[in-house]
N, C-alpha and C positions, 0 to 999 in steps of 0.2 A: 504494500500500500504506500503510495507516494504521499508526501506531506500536502501537496496541493489537492489531491483527491480527498484526503482526510479533512482538510480545512473546508473544502467545498461541501462535503457531506455534513459536517457539523454546522456550517452556516445555514444550509438548507433546512435543517431540522430544528432550528432555534425556536420556532413558534409551535412546535408539536408536543411540548411538555416532555421532552426526552432528556434524560440525564446521562452524560457520558463521563467516564473517568479515564484519564490518560495517566498511567503510572510509569514514571521514569526514575532512574537514579541519577542521571546526568542532566542538569538543567539546560545545558547548551544543546542537548539533543532535541529540543523543541524549537522549531523555526519561529521567526518573528511573526509570520502569518498566523500560526496557531496561537501564539501567546496573545495576539491582539484580540482574539475572540473568547478568551477564557474569562468566566465570571468570577471564579474563585481559585485560589492556589493553596494547596495544603502542603505545608513544609514540615518535614520531620527532622529530628536531630541528626547530627553527624556531618554536617557540611563545614568546610573550612571557612575562615573569615573571608578569603578571596571569593569563593563561590557564593557565600551569603551576600556579599556586596554586589556581585553580579545579579543575583536574584532580586535584591532590593531595588536596583536600578531599573528593573523591568516590571515591577508591580506598582499598584496604586495604594499609597498610604500617606497619611499626614505626619507620621512619625519621622524623626531624624534617623539617620543610620544608627547612631549610638543607642537610641531608644529601641529601635527595631532589633538590634543585636542583643541588647539587654533582655528583651522579651524572649528572644530565641534561646539565649544561654540558660534561661530558667526552665526550659522544657525538661520534663522528667521522662523516664522510659515510657514508650508508647503514647506520649502526648504529641500534639501537633499544633502548629501555628497556622491558623486559617486567615488568609487575606481575601477580603471581598473586593474585587476590582471595580465594582460598580459604586460602592459607598466609601471605599478606602478603610473600612473597619478591619481591625486586626483582633482576633480572638484566639485564646489558648484553650484547647479542648483536650 
């Protein structure tokens, strides 16, 4: 499956109440085209500061990087940081 095919498919189904999960370990593995249509991003622990900064630069949040990193570093095992790209809200679950 090519990225353009996947992006087009996700874009076409945006009004049909479908939920898609794209699970990856390497953030750079998602193209900018796919990142631009994501409503939320779930971030689990284990990323280096460099990768975390890269993710931060491509999501929507009102937090500074230091605040974002502080929230991220407080994640416990099996917890995640959820960023809502439509509101900029950041939640730890």
